[in-house]
Chimera marker file (.cmm) of the C-alpha trace (Angstrom):
<marker_set name="trace">
<marker id="1" x="-26.025" y="-24.254" z="61.491" r="1" g="1" b="0" radius="0.5"/>
<marker id="2" x="-24.504" y="-21.549" z="58.896" r="1" g="1" b="0" radius="0.5"/>
<marker id="3" x="-23.013" y="-22.516" z="55.409" r="1" g="1" b="0" radius="0.5"/>
<marker id="4" x="-19.556" y="-21.554" z="56.249" r="1" g="1" b="0" radius="0.5"/>
<marker id="5" x="-19.546" y="-23.852" z="59.388" r="1" g="1" b="0" radius="0.5"/>
<marker id="6" x="-21.286" y="-26.603" z="56.802" r="1" g="1" b="0" radius="0.5"/>
<marker id="7" x="-18.344" y="-26.289" z="54.447" r="1" g="1" b="0" radius="0.5"/>
<marker id="8" x="-15.742" y="-25.983" z="56.942" r="1" g="1" b="0" radius="0.5"/>
<marker id="9" x="-16.936" y="-29.280" z="58.608" r="1" g="1" b="0" radius="0.5"/>
<marker id="10" x="-16.782" y="-31.063" z="55.525" r="1" g="1" b="0" radius="0.5"/>
<marker id="11" x="-13.667" y="-29.521" z="54.830" r="1" g="1" b="0" radius="0.5"/>
<marker id="12" x="-12.042" y="-31.024" z="57.696" r="1" g="1" b="0" radius="0.5"/>
<marker id="13" x="-13.571" y="-34.304" z="57.341" r="1" g="1" b="0" radius="0.5"/>
<marker id="14" x="-12.312" y="-34.997" z="53.407" r="1" g="1" b="0" radius="0.5"/>
<marker id="15" x="-8.739" y="-33.527" z="55.048" r="1" g="1" b="0" radius="0.5"/>
<marker id="16" x="-9.217" y="-36.522" z="57.639" r="1" g="1" b="0" radius="0.5"/>
<marker id="17" x="-10.079" y="-39.032" z="55.360" r="1" g="1" b="0" radius="0.5"/>
<marker id="18" x="-6.924" y="-37.770" z="52.788" r="1" g="1" b="0" radius="0.5"/>
<marker id="19" x="-4.865" y="-38.682" z="55.732" r="1" g="1" b="0" radius="0.5"/>
<marker id="20" x="-6.241" y="-41.854" z="56.382" r="1" g="1" b="0" radius="0.5"/>
<marker id="21" x="-6.146" y="-43.544" z="53.015" r="1" g="1" b="0" radius="0.5"/>
<marker id="22" x="-2.931" y="-42.041" z="52.493" r="1" g="1" b="0" radius="0.5"/>
<marker id="23" x="-1.618" y="-43.707" z="55.973" r="1" g="1" b="0" radius="0.5"/>
<marker id="24" x="-3.739" y="-47.040" z="55.158" r="1" g="1" b="0" radius="0.5"/>
<marker id="25" x="-2.384" y="-46.913" z="51.465" r="1" g="1" b="0" radius="0.5"/>
<marker id="26" x="1.420" y="-46.351" z="52.765" r="1" g="1" b="0" radius="0.5"/>
<marker id="27" x="0.613" y="-49.283" z="55.659" r="1" g="1" b="0" radius="0.5"/>
<marker id="28" x="0.255" y="-51.590" z="52.852" r="1" g="1" b="0" radius="0.5"/>
<marker id="29" x="2.961" y="-50.624" z="50.668" r="1" g="1" b="0" radius="0.5"/>
<marker id="30" x="4.146" y="-52.237" z="48.869" r="1" g="1" b="0" radius="0.5"/>
<marker id="31" x="0.821" y="-54.063" z="48.014" r="1" g="1" b="0" radius="0.5"/>
<marker id="32" x="-1.899" y="-52.278" z="46.143" r="1" g="1" b="0" radius="0.5"/>
<marker id="33" x="-5.368" y="-52.299" z="47.462" r="1" g="1" b="0" radius="0.5"/>
<marker id="34" x="-8.649" y="-51.192" z="45.815" r="1" g="1" b="0" radius="0.5"/>
<marker id="35" x="-10.841" y="-48.191" z="46.155" r="1" g="1" b="0" radius="0.5"/>
<marker id="36" x="-13.770" y="-50.651" z="47.511" r="1" g="1" b="0" radius="0.5"/>
<marker id="37" x="-11.195" y="-52.189" z="49.528" r="1" g="1" b="0" radius="0.5"/>
<marker id="38" x="-9.963" y="-48.836" z="50.982" r="1" g="1" b="0" radius="0.5"/>
<marker id="39" x="-13.590" y="-47.963" z="51.458" r="1" g="1" b="0" radius="0.5"/>
<marker id="40" x="-14.603" y="-50.926" z="53.315" r="1" g="1" b="0" radius="0.5"/>
<marker id="41" x="-11.795" y="-50.510" z="55.782" r="1" g="1" b="0" radius="0.5"/>
<marker id="42" x="-11.572" y="-47.092" z="56.059" r="1" g="1" b="0" radius="0.5"/>
<marker id="43" x="-15.385" y="-46.346" z="56.682" r="1" g="1" b="0" radius="0.5"/>
<marker id="44" x="-16.311" y="-48.314" z="59.059" r="1" g="1" b="0" radius="0.5"/>
<marker id="45" x="-19.540" y="-47.837" z="60.444" r="1" g="1" b="0" radius="0.5"/>
<marker id="46" x="-20.557" y="-45.314" z="57.979" r="1" g="1" b="0" radius="0.5"/>
<marker id="47" x="-22.942" y="-45.603" z="55.153" r="1" g="1" b="0" radius="0.5"/>
<marker id="48" x="-21.614" y="-47.785" z="52.335" r="1" g="1" b="0" radius="0.5"/>
<marker id="49" x="-22.213" y="-44.937" z="49.378" r="1" g="1" b="0" radius="0.5"/>
<marker id="50" x="-20.912" y="-42.165" z="51.677" r="1" g="1" b="0" radius="0.5"/>
<marker id="51" x="-17.718" y="-44.045" z="52.524" r="1" g="1" b="0" radius="0.5"/>
<marker id="52" x="-16.816" y="-45.123" z="48.920" r="1" g="1" b="0" radius="0.5"/>
<marker id="53" x="-17.248" y="-41.509" z="47.986" r="1" g="1" b="0" radius="0.5"/>
<marker id="54" x="-15.441" y="-40.026" z="50.561" r="1" g="1" b="0" radius="0.5"/>
<marker id="55" x="-12.503" y="-42.321" z="49.503" r="1" g="1" b="0" radius="0.5"/>
<marker id="56" x="-12.608" y="-41.841" z="45.878" r="1" g="1" b="0" radius="0.5"/>
<marker id="57" x="-12.439" y="-38.107" z="46.158" r="1" g="1" b="0" radius="0.5"/>
<marker id="58" x="-9.386" y="-38.372" z="48.546" r="1" g="1" b="0" radius="0.5"/>
<marker id="59" x="-7.729" y="-41.091" z="45.984" r="1" g="1" b="0" radius="0.5"/>
<marker id="60" x="-8.773" y="-38.041" z="43.167" r="1" g="1" b="0" radius="0.5"/>
<marker id="61" x="-7.012" y="-35.495" z="45.332" r="1" g="1" b="0" radius="0.5"/>
<marker id="62" x="-4.100" y="-37.306" z="46.703" r="1" g="1" b="0" radius="0.5"/>
<marker id="63" x="-3.474" y="-38.948" z="43.192" r="1" g="1" b="0" radius="0.5"/>
<marker id="64" x="-4.023" y="-34.977" z="41.602" r="1" g="1" b="0" radius="0.5"/>
<marker id="65" x="-1.079" y="-33.905" z="43.793" r="1" g="1" b="0" radius="0.5"/>
<marker id="66" x="1.155" y="-36.532" z="43.277" r="1" g="1" b="0" radius="0.5"/>
<marker id="67" x="0.993" y="-38.423" z="46.550" r="1" g="1" b="0" radius="0.5"/>
<marker id="68" x="-0.873" y="-41.144" z="45.208" r="1" g="1" b="0" radius="0.5"/>
<marker id="69" x="-0.797" y="-43.527" z="42.090" r="1" g="1" b="0" radius="0.5"/>
<marker id="70" x="-3.312" y="-44.654" z="40.240" r="1" g="1" b="0" radius="0.5"/>
<marker id="71" x="-4.229" y="-47.268" z="38.015" r="1" g="1" b="0" radius="0.5"/>
<marker id="72" x="-8.219" y="-48.435" z="37.405" r="1" g="1" b="0" radius="0.5"/>
<marker id="73" x="-9.312" y="-49.189" z="40.741" r="1" g="1" b="0" radius="0.5"/>
<marker id="74" x="-6.034" y="-50.124" z="42.000" r="1" g="1" b="0" radius="0.5"/>
<marker id="75" x="-4.293" y="-47.616" z="44.400" r="1" g="1" b="0" radius="0.5"/>
<marker id="76" x="-0.352" y="-47.260" z="45.366" r="1" g="1" b="0" radius="0.5"/>
<marker id="77" x="1.855" y="-44.775" z="47.322" r="1" g="1" b="0" radius="0.5"/>
<marker id="78" x="3.744" y="-42.562" z="44.920" r="1" g="1" b="0" radius="0.5"/>
<marker id="79" x="7.844" y="-42.227" z="45.614" r="1" g="1" b="0" radius="0.5"/>
<marker id="80" x="7.029" y="-38.857" z="46.758" r="1" g="1" b="0" radius="0.5"/>
<marker id="81" x="4.937" y="-40.155" z="49.717" r="1" g="1" b="0" radius="0.5"/>
<marker id="82" x="7.105" y="-43.022" z="50.320" r="1" g="1" b="0" radius="0.5"/>
<marker id="83" x="9.921" y="-40.615" z="50.429" r="1" g="1" b="0" radius="0.5"/>
<marker id="84" x="8.057" y="-38.467" z="52.838" r="1" g="1" b="0" radius="0.5"/>
<marker id="85" x="7.119" y="-40.769" z="54.976" r="1" g="1" b="0" radius="0.5"/>
<marker id="86" x="10.735" y="-42.295" z="55.187" r="1" g="1" b="0" radius="0.5"/>
<marker id="87" x="11.949" y="-38.507" z="56.206" r="1" g="1" b="0" radius="0.5"/>
<marker id="88" x="8.847" y="-38.305" z="58.685" r="1" g="1" b="0" radius="0.5"/>
<marker id="89" x="10.108" y="-41.759" z="60.284" r="1" g="1" b="0" radius="0.5"/>
<marker id="90" x="13.707" y="-40.914" z="60.729" r="1" g="1" b="0" radius="0.5"/>
<link id1="1" id2="2" r="1" g="1" b="0" radius="0.2"/>
<link id1="2" id2="3" r="1" g="1" b="0" radius="0.2"/>
<link id1="3" id2="4" r="1" g="1" b="0" radius="0.2"/>
<link id1="4" id2="5" r="1" g="1" b="0" radius="0.2"/>
<link id1="5" id2="6" r="1" g="1" b="0" radius="0.2"/>
<link id1="6" id2="7" r="1" g="1" b="0" radius="0.2"/>
<link id1="7" id2="8" r="1" g="1" b="0" radius="0.2"/>
<link id1="8" id2="9" r="1" g="1" b="0" radius="0.2"/>
<link id1="9" id2="10" r="1" g="1" b="0" radius="0.2"/>
<link id1="10" id2="11" r="1" g="1" b="0" radius="0.2"/>
<link id1="11" id2="12" r="1" g="1" b="0" radius="0.2"/>
<link id1="12" id2="13" r="1" g="1" b="0" radius="0.2"/>
<link id1="13" id2="14" r="1" g="1" b="0" radius="0.2"/>
<link id1="14" id2="15" r="1" g="1" b="0" radius="0.2"/>
<link id1="15" id2="16" r="1" g="1" b="0" radius="0.2"/>
<link id1="16" id2="17" r="1" g="1" b="0" radius="0.2"/>
<link id1="17" id2="18" r="1" g="1" b="0" radius="0.2"/>
<link id1="18" id2="19" r="1" g="1" b="0" radius="0.2"/>
<link id1="19" id2="20" r="1" g="1" b="0" radius="0.2"/>
<link id1="20" id2="21" r="1" g="1" b="0" radius="0.2"/>
<link id1="21" id2="22" r="1" g="1" b="0" radius="0.2"/>
<link id1="22" id2="23" r="1" g="1" b="0" radius="0.2"/>
<link id1="23" id2="24" r="1" g="1" b="0" radius="0.2"/>
<link id1="24" id2="25" r="1" g="1" b="0" radius="0.2"/>
<link id1="25" id2="26" r="1" g="1" b="0" radius="0.2"/>
<link id1="26" id2="27" r="1" g="1" b="0" radius="0.2"/>
<link id1="27" id2="28" r="1" g="1" b="0" radius="0.2"/>
<link id1="28" id2="29" r="1" g="1" b="0" radius="0.2"/>
<link id1="29" id2="30" r="1" g="1" b="0" radius="0.2"/>
<link id1="30" id2="31" r="1" g="1" b="0" radius="0.2"/>
<link id1="31" id2="32" r="1" g="1" b="0" radius="0.2"/>
<link id1="32" id2="33" r="1" g="1" b="0" radius="0.2"/>
<link id1="33" id2="34" r="1" g="1" b="0" radius="0.2"/>
<link id1="34" id2="35" r="1" g="1" b="0" radius="0.2"/>
<link id1="35" id2="36" r="1" g="1" b="0" radius="0.2"/>
<link id1="36" id2="37" r="1" g="1" b="0" radius="0.2"/>
<link id1="37" id2="38" r="1" g="1" b="0" radius="0.2"/>
<link id1="38" id2="39" r="1" g="1" b="0" radius="0.2"/>
<link id1="39" id2="40" r="1" g="1" b="0" radius="0.2"/>
<link id1="40" id2="41" r="1" g="1" b="0" radius="0.2"/>
<link id1="41" id2="42" r="1" g="1" b="0" radius="0.2"/>
<link id1="42" id2="43" r="1" g="1" b="0" radius="0.2"/>
<link id1="43" id2="44" r="1" g="1" b="0" radius="0.2"/>
<link id1="44" id2="45" r="1" g="1" b="0" radius="0.2"/>
<link id1="45" id2="46" r="1" g="1" b="0" radius="0.2"/>
<link id1="46" id2="47" r="1" g="1" b="0" radius="0.2"/>
<link id1="47" id2="48" r="1" g="1" b="0" radius="0.2"/>
<link id1="48" id2="49" r="1" g="1" b="0" radius="0.2"/>
<link id1="49" id2="50" r="1" g="1" b="0" radius="0.2"/>
<link id1="50" id2="51" r="1" g="1" b="0" radius="0.2"/>
<link id1="51" id2="52" r="1" g="1" b="0" radius="0.2"/>
<link id1="52" id2="53" r="1" g="1" b="0" radius="0.2"/>
<link id1="53" id2="54" r="1" g="1" b="0" radius="0.2"/>
<link id1="54" id2="55" r="1" g="1" b="0" radius="0.2"/>
<link id1="55" id2="56" r="1" g="1" b="0" radius="0.2"/>
<link id1="56" id2="57" r="1" g="1" b="0" radius="0.2"/>
<link id1="57" id2="58" r="1" g="1" b="0" radius="0.2"/>
<link id1="58" id2="59" r="1" g="1" b="0" radius="0.2"/>
<link id1="59" id2="60" r="1" g="1" b="0" radius="0.2"/>
<link id1="60" id2="61" r="1" g="1" b="0" radius="0.2"/>
<link id1="61" id2="62" r="1" g="1" b="0" radius="0.2"/>
<link id1="62" id2="63" r="1" g="1" b="0" radius="0.2"/>
<link id1="63" id2="64" r="1" g="1" b="0" radius="0.2"/>
<link id1="64" id2="65" r="1" g="1" b="0" radius="0.2"/>
<link id1="65" id2="66" r="1" g="1" b="0" radius="0.2"/>
<link id1="66" id2="67" r="1" g="1" b="0" radius="0.2"/>
<link id1="67" id2="68" r="1" g="1" b="0" radius="0.2"/>
<link id1="68" id2="69" r="1" g="1" b="0" radius="0.2"/>
<link id1="69" id2="70" r="1" g="1" b="0" radius="0.2"/>
<link id1="70" id2="71" r="1" g="1" b="0" radius="0.2"/>
<link id1="71" id2="72" r="1" g="1" b="0" radius="0.2"/>
<link id1="72" id2="73" r="1" g="1" b="0" radius="0.2"/>
<link id1="73" id2="74" r="1" g="1" b="0" radius="0.2"/>
<link id1="74" id2="75" r="1" g="1" b="0" radius="0.2"/>
<link id1="75" id2="76" r="1" g="1" b="0" radius="0.2"/>
<link id1="76" id2="77" r="1" g="1" b="0" radius="0.2"/>
<link id1="77" id2="78" r="1" g="1" b="0" radius="0.2"/>
<link id1="78" id2="79" r="1" g="1" b="0" radius="0.2"/>
<link id1="79" id2="80" r="1" g="1" b="0" radius="0.2"/>
<link id1="80" id2="81" r="1" g="1" b="0" radius="0.2"/>
<link id1="81" id2="82" r="1" g="1" b="0" radius="0.2"/>
<link id1="82" id2="83" r="1" g="1" b="0" radius="0.2"/>
<link id1="83" id2="84" r="1" g="1" b="0" radius="0.2"/>
<link id1="84" id2="85" r="1" g="1" b="0" radius="0.2"/>
<link id1="85" id2="86" r="1" g="1" b="0" radius="0.2"/>
<link id1="86" id2="87" r="1" g="1" b="0" radius="0.2"/>
<link id1="87" id2="88" r="1" g="1" b="0" radius="0.2"/>
<link id1="88" id2="89" r="1" g="1" b="0" radius="0.2"/>
<link id1="89" id2="90" r="1" g="1" b="0" radius="0.2"/>
</marker_set>
């Protein structure tokens, strides 16, 4: 597999994990969840370190663009994510 194919595949996997994390956090709203619990619940079937690393990257990226709020190890959906979720549901 060429480097471009590996990069594309990793990018697609990252997007899928980000979507899963955001959907899970929105589903649990208003309850917060820890990154460790997210990793366990989303990363089923994966090696523990790989799952936690992928979830941590997803949380970092989603928080960076304003879709998640993070306080230490707790994660919550932002107001922007909640509003977007409302708009999609209408």
